[in-house]
C-alpha positions as CSV (number, residue, x, y, z in Angstrom):
1,M,108.0,130.4,173.4
2,A,109.7,128.9,175.9
3,M,112.9,127.2,173.8
4,D,116.2,127.5,176.3
5,A,118.5,125.1,174.7
6,I,120.6,125.9,172.2
7,T,120.8,123.5,169.2
8,P,124.2,121.8,168.5
9,K,125.8,123.0,165.6
10,E,125.5,120.3,163.4
11,S,122.0,120.2,163.2
12,F,122.3,123.6,161.3
13,V,123.3,121.3,158.4
14,R,122.2,119.2,156.4
15,D,121.7,115.7,157.4
16,D,124.3,113.6,155.3
17,T,122.4,110.5,156.2
18,V,119.8,111.2,154.4
19,E,120.2,109.4,150.7
20,R,118.9,112.2,148.0
21,P,117.4,110.7,144.7
22,T,118.4,111.4,141.6
23,R,116.7,114.1,139.6
24,E,115.0,112.0,137.2
25,E,113.4,110.1,140.3
26,A,112.0,113.4,141.8
27,E,110.5,113.8,138.1
28,E,108.9,110.4,138.3
29,A,107.4,111.4,141.8
30,V,106.0,114.4,140.5
31,R,104.2,112.6,137.6
32,T,102.9,110.2,139.7
33,L,101.5,112.9,141.8
34,I,100.0,114.5,138.8
35,A,98.5,111.1,138.1
36,W,97.2,111.0,141.6
37,A,95.6,114.0,141.2
38,G,93.4,113.0,138.2
39,D,95.5,114.3,135.9
40,D,97.8,113.2,132.8
41,P,101.1,113.9,132.8
42,A,101.6,113.0,129.6
43,R,99.0,115.7,128.2
44,E,101.0,118.7,126.3
45,G,100.5,120.9,128.8
46,L,101.7,118.9,131.7
47,L,104.9,117.6,129.9
48,D,107.4,119.9,130.9
49,T,105.8,120.4,134.7
50,P,108.0,117.7,136.6
51,K,111.2,119.4,135.3
52,R,109.9,122.7,136.6
53,V,108.4,121.6,139.8
54,V,111.8,120.1,141.0
55,K,113.8,123.2,139.8
56,A,111.7,124.9,141.7
57,Y,112.2,122.7,144.5
58,E,115.7,123.3,144.0
59,E,115.4,127.0,144.7
60,W,112.5,126.8,147.7
61,F,114.6,124.3,149.5
62,Q,118.4,125.9,148.7
63,G,119.0,125.9,152.5
64,Y,120.0,122.6,153.4
65,A,123.2,123.0,151.2
66,E,124.3,126.1,153.2
67,D,125.3,126.1,157.0
68,P,124.7,129.6,158.7
69,V,126.9,129.5,160.9
70,K,129.4,130.6,158.3
71,Y,128.1,133.3,157.0
72,L,128.7,134.7,161.0
73,S,132.0,133.7,161.3
74,R,133.1,136.9,160.0
75,T,132.8,139.5,162.6
76,F,134.6,143.5,163.2
77,D,135.6,144.3,166.7
78,D,136.0,147.5,165.8
79,V,132.4,149.4,166.9
80,Q,133.9,152.2,167.8
81,G,131.9,152.3,171.6
82,Y,128.6,151.4,170.0
83,D,126.8,149.4,173.0
84,D,123.4,149.1,171.9
85,I,121.1,147.1,170.2
86,V,121.8,145.7,166.9
87,M,118.3,145.3,165.0
88,L,117.0,144.5,161.5
89,R,113.2,144.6,160.7
90,E,110.6,143.4,158.3
91,I,113.2,140.6,156.4
92,D,111.1,138.7,154.2
93,V,110.1,134.8,154.8
94,E,109.2,132.3,152.2
95,S,109.3,129.0,153.4
96,H,107.3,125.7,153.6
97,C,105.8,123.8,156.1
98,E,107.0,120.1,157.2
99,H,103.0,119.2,157.8
100,H,101.6,120.0,154.2
101,M,104.4,121.6,152.9
102,A,102.7,124.5,152.0
103,P,103.8,127.9,151.7
104,F,104.2,129.9,154.7
105,L,105.2,133.4,154.3
106,G,105.5,136.8,156.3
107,T,108.7,139.2,157.8
108,A,110.8,138.3,160.2
109,Y,112.5,140.9,163.0
110,V,116.0,140.1,164.2
111,A,117.9,141.7,167.1
112,Y,120.9,141.2,169.4
113,M,123.2,142.7,171.8
114,P,126.8,142.4,170.9
115,T,129.6,142.0,173.4
116,Q,132.8,143.1,171.6
117,S,132.3,142.5,167.9
118,V,129.4,142.6,165.5
119,V,128.7,140.9,162.0
120,G,127.8,142.2,158.8
121,I,124.2,143.3,158.8
122,S,123.5,141.4,155.4
123,K,124.6,138.0,157.4
124,L,121.6,138.2,159.8
125,A,119.3,138.4,156.7
126,R,121.2,135.3,155.0
127,V,120.9,133.3,158.1
128,V,116.8,134.0,157.9
129,E,116.6,132.9,154.4
130,I,118.9,130.0,154.6
131,F,116.4,128.7,157.6
132,S,113.5,129.6,155.8
133,K,114.4,127.7,152.5
134,R,113.8,124.5,154.7
135,L,111.0,122.2,155.8
136,Q,110.1,123.0,159.4
137,T,107.7,125.0,161.4
138,Q,107.6,128.4,162.2
139,E,107.9,127.5,165.5
140,T,111.5,125.5,164.4
141,M,112.7,127.9,162.5
142,T,112.4,131.1,164.9
143,S,114.4,128.7,167.7
144,Q,117.0,128.0,165.1
145,I,117.6,131.7,163.9
146,C,118.3,132.5,167.6
147,D,120.1,129.6,168.2
148,A,123.0,130.1,165.4
149,I,122.9,133.7,166.4
150,T,123.9,132.9,170.0
151,E,126.2,130.5,169.5
152,S,128.0,132.0,166.3
153,L,128.5,135.6,168.1
154,A,127.9,135.4,171.8
155,P,126.3,137.9,172.6
156,M,124.7,139.4,175.9
157,G,121.2,138.1,174.3
158,V,119.2,137.7,171.1
159,A,115.2,138.2,169.8
160,V,113.7,136.7,166.8
161,L,109.6,137.6,166.0
162,I,108.4,136.1,163.0
163,D,104.9,136.8,161.5
164,A,103.6,134.6,158.9
165,V,100.5,133.4,157.1
166,H,100.1,129.8,156.4
167,Q,98.6,128.4,152.8
168,C,98.0,125.2,154.9
169,M,95.1,127.2,156.7
170,T,93.9,129.7,154.2
171,T,93.7,127.2,151.2
172,R,92.7,124.3,152.8
173,G,91.3,122.6,156.5
174,V,90.0,125.8,158.3
175,H,90.2,128.3,155.3
176,H,91.3,131.4,157.2
177,P,93.0,133.8,154.7
178,N,93.4,136.4,157.4
179,V,95.3,135.1,160.4
180,S,98.8,135.2,160.6
181,T,101.0,133.2,163.3
182,I,103.4,135.2,165.4
183,T,106.4,133.5,167.1
184,T,109.0,134.8,169.2
185,Q,112.4,133.7,170.9
186,F,114.8,135.6,173.6
187,T,117.8,135.1,175.0
188,G,120.2,136.4,177.6
189,V,119.1,140.5,178.2
190,F,116.1,140.1,176.0
191,K,114.7,137.6,178.4
192,T,115.5,138.9,181.7
193,D,115.4,142.7,180.9
194,R,111.4,143.5,180.6
195,D,112.4,147.2,179.0
196,L,114.4,146.4,177.0
197,R,112.4,143.5,175.6
198,E,109.5,145.6,175.4
199,R,111.5,148.6,173.0
200,F,112.2,145.2,170.6
201,M,108.6,144.8,170.2
202,R,108.3,148.6,170.1
203,L,110.7,148.5,167.4
204,A,109.2,145.9,165.5
205,G,105.6,147.7,165.4
206,R,104.3,145.2,168.3
């Protein structure tokens, strides 16, 4: 996935120009969709569904309210001479595609080659979680995770791999339940050093 440009920091946070509807308006929109699907939003089993859906949306898309760069801002300079890969494997990815708002589920593998400082490993997983809690394509999410780490840590290189199954392919359209999508992004030494890149892929089980 050839995306070399570093995304500006401003794109990592919520677009404040978007006017957010009220909770009541959001719940009414759910009632409209229920009726469009062919059911009665006033029947007993569906009375509380709009509230539940809106609450679920708050959890599914909470990444818009958070800045991933903030989680990468606290670094540690005392690395005791460590000068090799820092890598997290099998980070759970739970996201929704922007085309059908259908879930896609999978795992992420993230690595960077530090310069003089490192970041807490839980912060890397948090960055993945923040970007996954938004509407986007898998390709965009892969690039944004890579760009946020690059901008915040200025490492010698970053590597990101995401392997996910998209429900828009398994439950509609072509109906292929066993197809997964793999996206990658490499910068710096991971892009220029083939041996290092292949080492990352081996550590990711590829």
